[in-house]
N, C-alpha and C positions, 0 to 999 in steps of 0.2 A: 757585660750583662750582670745583673744582680744574682742570677742563678745560672748554673751550667746546663741543667736538664729539667724535664718534668718528672715528677715523682713516679708516674706510671710508666715511664719510658726505660727504667733501669732494668737490665737483664743480666744474665750469667756472664755475658761477654764483657761486662764492666767490672768484674772482680779485680780488686787491687787498686781501682781508681779512687782518688780523693776528689770528691765533688762538693759543690755547694748547691743546696736545694731550698726552695721556699714553699710554704703552704699553711694549711690549717690543721690544728690538732684535732683529729677525728676520734680516736680512742686512746686511752692511757691506761697502762696496766703496770702496777708496781709489784715486782716479784722480789722485793727485799734488796738483794745486791744489784739487780738490774731493773731499769725502767724501760718499758716498751711503749712506743707511741706509733700509731698509724698516722702518717703524714699524708694529707690529701691535697691535691690540686686538680685542675680540670682534666689532666691526663690520666689520673688514677691515684692509687694509694701505694705507699712504700712503708714497710716496717722499719723504724729507726730505733736504735738502742743506745741508752745512756749507761755507760759502765764506769765505775770509779777507777778501774784499771786503765782506762783511756784518758779520762779527765775527771778528777775528783770534784773540781769547782763546777764544771758543766753538769755533772751527775747531781750535785747538791741543788743547783738551780732548777733542774728538771722536775723536782718535787712540787714546784709552785705552778707548773703548767696545767691549764684547764681546757676543757672543750672549746674549740673554735678560736683559741689564741692563734694569732698569726706569727709564725716564726721563720727564721732563717737559720739553717744548720750546715755545717761542713763536717765531712767525715769520710771514712774508708768503706767502700762496698766490699762486703764479705759474704760468703756462702753460708746459708743457714745450717745449723747442726742437723745431722741426720735424724729424721723423725719429727722435725719441726717444720718442715716445708708445708706450704699451703698451695695445693694444685689448683685451687679455685681462684687464685690471684695471678695475673700475668707477671707480677713481681715476686711470686711466692717462693722462689728459690733463693733470693738474696735478701740482705738487710744492710743497713748502714750504721756503723758504729761512730758516734758523734764525738768530735773533739772541740767543736765550737758551737755555741747557741746564742742567738740574738732574738729577743722578743720584739717583734715589729709592732705589734698591737695586742691588747687584751680584749676580752669579750665579757659582756655581762652574762648573767644566767640566762640560758636559752628558754624560750617559751615552749619549745619542743626539740626533740633530738633530730639531728641531721642524718636520718636513716630512711632508706626507701620503704621499709616495712613498719615504720612508726605509725601508730593510730592517732591521727590528728584530724580535727574537723577542718573542712575546706575553708571555712571563714577565717580560722586562725592562720592557716597556710597563706591565704590571700593578703591578710593584714600584714604578715611578715614575709612578703614574697622574696625579699632579698636573702632571707634565710632558706626558704623553700627551694629557691633556684640553686642552692648549693648541693641539693640531693643529687646523687649520680644519675638517677632515672630522669630527672627533669633536665639535667645538663645533656644527657643522651638525646632526649627528645628535641632539644633546641639545635644540637649538632646535626641531627638528621634533617631537621627543617632547613638548616643552612645548606647542607649537601643537596637537598631537593631543589632549592631555588638556583643553586649554582649549576646543577646538571641541566635543568630546564633552560636556564639562561644561555648556557654554552650551546645546547642543542639548537635552540631557535636562532642564535647568532650564526651557527654553522650552516643553517638552512635558509639564510638570506633575510631573516626578519630584522627589523629595525626597532630598537627600544625607544619609544617616544612617550614623554610625559604628557598627560592631559590635565585640565584644570581641576583643582580641588574646590574652588569657589565657582559654582555654576548656577544654572537656572532650575527652579523648582518645577517638576512635572509630576504632581501627586496622582499617579495612576495605580501604583501598587502599594508598597509599604509606605509609612509616613517618612517624610524627609526630615533630616536634621537641618534646621534653619539657622542662618548666620545673619544677624542684622548689619546693614551697611551704615556706617557712621557718615560717610560722605554723601549718601543718598537716603536721607531720612524717610522712614516708612517703607523702604524696600529691603528685600532680603536675598541673600544667596542661599543656595542649598548645597550641602555636601553630597557628593555623587553617590547614588545607589549602584551606578555602573557607568563606565566611560562610553556607553553604547553609541550615543549620537556622535561623539567626537571621533571614535575609531572608524565609524562609517565615513565621516567627513575626510579622514586621513586617506581612505581608499579613493574617494573622489579626487583628492589631491594628487594621486598618482604614486603614493609611497608603496603600494602593492602588498607589502607584508609588514604588519605591525605587531608588537607585543609590548606588555607592560606588566610588571609585578606590582599591583596597585591596591591601595587601601580604598575600601568602599564602606558606605554607612547606611544603615536602615534603622529607624526607630520603630522597632516591633517587639512584641513579647518574645522573651528569650527561652531557650531550652538548651539541652546538653550540647547540641551541635550547631548553635547559633550564637553570634555576638553582635552588639550594635556596630562595631567596627570590625571588618574582616578583610582578608587579603585574597585577591583573585590573580590567577595567571591569565591574563586577558590577551586575546589574539584576534586578528582580522586579516583576511587575505582577499586579493582581487583575482578574478578569472579562475574561480574554483567552483566545484559543486560538492555535494555532501560527502562523497567518498574521498575527495582529496583532503578535506578537513579531518575526517576520521582517521585516515591513514597517517597523517602528520601526528595526530595525538597518540595513536597506538605506538608508533615508533619512538616517540618521546617518552611514553610511560614505560615502555620496555627497557629503554636506556636508564631511566630513573631508578627502577627497581634493581636493575643489575648493578649500577654504580653506588646507590645509596644503601641498599640492603643485601647485595650480593645474591639476588634471587633472579631466576629465570621466569619471565612472563611470556607466554605464547601469544602470538598474534597471527591472524586477525582475531579481534574479540567476537564473541557471540553477538547476534543481532536479533532483536525481537520487535515486532511492530507494537505500537501502543495497544492496539486491540488484543493481540495475542497475550501480551503481558497482563492486561486487566483480566482476561478470561482465565488464564492459568494461575495467576498469583494474587489477583485482586488489587494490584496497584501498579504504578509505572516506575517503581524502583525495587525490583525483586531481588531478594537474596538467593542466589543460585547455588549456594553451598549445601542445600538440602532440598529434598523433594516436597512432599506434603502439598501437592497442588490441589487447587479448587476444581471440583468436577461438577458439570451440569447435571441436574437431577429433574428438570422440569418435565421431560417426556416420561419419566417413571412416576414422578409425583402425581401427574394427572391420571394415572391408572389406579390410584387409591381413592379413599374417601375422607382423607384427613383435611378438615375444613380450612385450617391455617394455610396449608400449602395451596389448596384450590382457590381460596380467596386472593392470595398473593398473585397467583397466575392470572386470574380473572381481571385483576386491576393492572395488568401489564407488567407485573413484577417477575422475579426470578426465584428459583429454588436451587441452591448449590450446597455442596458438602465437602468436608475434609475428613481424613482418617486419623483419628487419635491412636497411634500405634501403641498397643499394650495397655490401653487405659480402660479396658472392660472391668478391671478389678476396682475401679473407683466406686466409693460408696455413694449413696443418694445425696448425702450432705455435700460431698466433694463435687458432684455433678451440679448441685444447686449453686455452689460457689462459682463454677464455671459458667453457669447461666447468668449469674449476676455480672460476671466479667463481660460477657457478650452484651448484656443490656447497657453497661457502662460505655461500650463502644458505639452504641446507637441501635442495637437490635431491639425488637420487641420481645424476644425470647430465643431459646435455643432448643431445638429438637434433637433427640439422641436415640441411638439404637446400639445396644451392646451385641457384639458377635461372640456368642459363648455357648457352644453346642446348640446352635440355633440363633434366634433373635429375641432379645429381651428389651422391652421398652413399652411405656404406656401407649405409643403410637403404632406399635407393631400390628395390632389388631385391625388397623385401617388399610392394610396392604396384603395382597395375596403373597403367599410364601415365595412364589417364583419371582415376583417383583422385588422382594427383599433381598433374594440371592443376587439379582441383577444389580441392585444398588451396591451391595458389598463387592461384587466383581468389578464394578466401574471404578471404585476408589481403592481397589486392591486391599480390601479389609479381610483379615484372616481371623482365626479364632483367637480371642483375647483382645481384639481391637474395639474401638468405640467410634461409630459413625456420628458426625456432628453436622447438623443442618441449620441453615438460616434461610428464611423466606421473607422477602420484602422487595422494595424497589431495588433495581440493579445496583445503584450507587451504594446503598446501605449494605446490601449483601456482600459486595466486594470489599467495602471498607472494613466491616466486621470480621469477615473470614480472613482477610489479609493480616489483620492484627492478631487474630487468634492463631493463625499459622506461625507467626513469629514467636508468639508466647509458647506454643506447644513445641516448636523447634528448639527453643532454649530449655523448656522444662524436660523434654525427652532426650536431651543431649544429641540431637540430630545434626547440629551444625558442625561441619568438619572445619578443620584448620586450613588456612590458605587464603588466596585472593581470587575472587571470581568477578571478572569484568563483563559487562554487557552493554551494548548500545540499544536504546529505545528510539524507534524512529516512527515516521508516519503518524505523528500526533494530529488530532483535530486542529484546524487553523483557528477555529472559534469555539467558545463555550458559552452556553446560555446562562445568564444570571437571573434567577427567578425573582429575587428581591427587587432588582432594578428594572426588570422587564426588557433586557437588551442583551446583545452579544458582547462578550469580552474576548480579548486575544488570549489564547491559552498560554502563549510565551510572552510576546510583546508585539506592539502594532507594526513593527518593522520586519516581521518574518514573512517570507515569500511563500505562497501556496505552491504545491506541486505543479509542474508544467501543464499536466493534463487537466488541472482545475482552474487555470487562469481564466479561461472563457466563462466558465460558470460563475466565477467570482465577479468578473466585470459585468455580467448581465444579471447577476443575482439581485433580487428584491430583498431588502432588509427584513421584510415580513415573512419570507419564505424560509421558515425554520428548518424544514427538511432538507432543502438544498444547501443552506449555509452550514448546517450541522455536519454534512457529508464532506465538506472541503477538508483537505489534508494539507499539512504544513511541511515545508522542507526544514523541519526542526529535528534535533537529535540530542538526547541526553546520554551521558556516560554514567553508569552505575557501578559501584564496587561494594560488594558485600551488603547490599541492601540500602546503601546511601547514594543519593545523587551527588556525584563529585564534580559535575560540570554540565553545562547545557549551552547549546548554540543553534544556529540556523543559517540558512542562506537568506540574505536580506532582499527586500524589495529595492530595486534600483531604478524603477520607472516611476515618473511622477504620476502618471494616470492610475497606476496600480496602487500607489500609496494613498492617493486621494480617495480611491474607492474603499480601501481599508478603513480609513477614518470615517467614511460615510457609513459603513456597515457597523462601526462601533459607536455610531451616533456622536461622533466628535465633529462639531460644526467647523466650517472653513475658518471662521474667526478664531475659534478655540485652537484649531490646529496651527494657525498662523502665530498666535501668541506663544504657544508651547514649543512648536517645532519649526518655526518659520525658516531658521537658518539652514536646517537640513532639507526642507522642501526647496529652498532656493538652490542649494547645492545640486540636487537631483536634476535641475534644469540644464546643467553644464557638463554633460557627458559623463555620468556616473557609470563606472564599470560594474559588471556582475561581481558580487562579493559576498563573503560570508565569514563567520568566525565562531568562536566559542570562548567561554570563561571557565576555568577550573577553580574550584574552591580550595585554596592551598591549605587552610587550617583544617578542613575536613579530610582532605587527602592525607596529610601527615598524621592526623589522629588515627586513621585506619592503619597506616603503615607501621606505626609504633605500637599499635594494639591498645591505645588509650580509650577510656570510656567517655571522655568529654574533650572538646576542643580547647577547654581551658588548660589542659595538661600539655598543649603544644604551643601556647601563646605565652610570651614572657610576662606580660602584664595585662591579664584579661579582666573583664568586668564580670560582676555577679549576675544572677538572673534578674536583678532589679537595676541592671545597667549602671552599677556603681563600682568604683574602685576602693576597696577597703583600705589599701595601703596609702593612697594619696588623698582620700577623702573627696573624690570626684563623684558626682557633680557637687557644687557648693554655691553658696550665695556670693554676690559680688557687691562692691561698693556702690552706694547710690550715685556717686559721681560718674561711675562707668555707665550706668543705665541711662543717666541724663544725657551723656554724650551720644548715646545711641537712640535717643528719643523714645525710650521704652519705660513703661510703668508696669510693675508686676501686680497681678491680680490673683490672689489666692482663691481656690475653689471653696465654696461654702461647705462646712462640715455637716 
């Protein structure tokens, strides 16, 4: 071996040993007679010392070492002098006195320092990702990601799952996000699509009798990006035969419990909490609630109608809702600050924001529209105390929930209400279908292969696609797993009967011909004894992001894309040679400016 140990592995038990180590020059300090260098490799950092009493020639050469030079050194492990120990370093009791130095490679002047707390723009970090990945925090993130995939792979293997690869070049079925398309040279004018999910193939594996499948797989979506999304992302994908919802959920809970124990040394209690979609929407305004703090939405319609405030009454008259949240301790806000809060609500989609301060009574331009007893009941309902600020939104239900759920998160952060830790919750009983006003038709809330609840099957089979009330009431055997306000996975029990799948396509106004073109091979497979089956996909990038406490999934992906889906390091995407386009029978047409 070129080296005996890792820099971060040296301990007091190694005193007196003469070892050879390799690594990067992290810091260099010249104290006149002695030169101290922090030598870094993946395992950690060790202080090495160049002394003229040990080797004059090596000490002289150490003057030329600079940041990020790659060196090999040999020397004796000694105990640090009393008072110079560093308890913040695992190697802080010892140091190495160097007798041999070899410079393996030099480094140009760095565009930024290799330190966790260095203030560097993200674009510069991504352009020089090979340097950014040397930072201990980035290496820690990737190590935890590695541990996470290993733990989950081991767990699934031990529980009878088979890891099976599904195609990367597959068929375009543009139902959700845009596909990434790949032209076929051998079939001019035809295209493959990179998979948004292995959904259809994993269902076919169940029809094939493999019973338990998993895959840690790359998926692709051509959509607008944000902090927790990438054009290419990694899923822990699973499918099981002869299961129902509880079976899938129990498998995931046990796997996550083991994941957190082995990767983070943390105890996670199971079973996880469960909320129906309806309860989650009513209490938190969305289907991915952060349960680390309260500040729940409260219904105010019954109290609002007992006043004369026209905004509330008009909203209720048009079938809308009035709900409120409690801004703890915010009664001291100035009118200007409340106006800024109102602008924030408007940016989320509200028409405005009503407010009432609880401060030795009730202060608000709208307080005069309500009897004092009603104001007291409002405060009691949202547990508002003296010094709090009641915030109301009145509009259609969807707008009310969306605005207040976002304000809840904003206030949770602003008021430091969000406690440390990990809060898991399952969201269940989703609507099977949701109405698309723009297209005048129903869409699948999850995907068109999700099974309805058993008690809803007959209503679904007999349902008229024009009966919005009946179809809106259908519930799905779907389940999402949420962690700290992020959806980290979603799945469902699938439709395994051909008649039910055909009816689903009918309700979604997918014609027989269109269904045959897009999903014909799955429909054929359902004719040959498809077992009941279901599964789930966990977003690995998002899960690891939360585990390490990062603010973006770019912090847990080795080579991520920017929000414009480009790689600043490699210059991707890029133009290609005309010859390549000709071989693919493609001509580029630039949009008009």
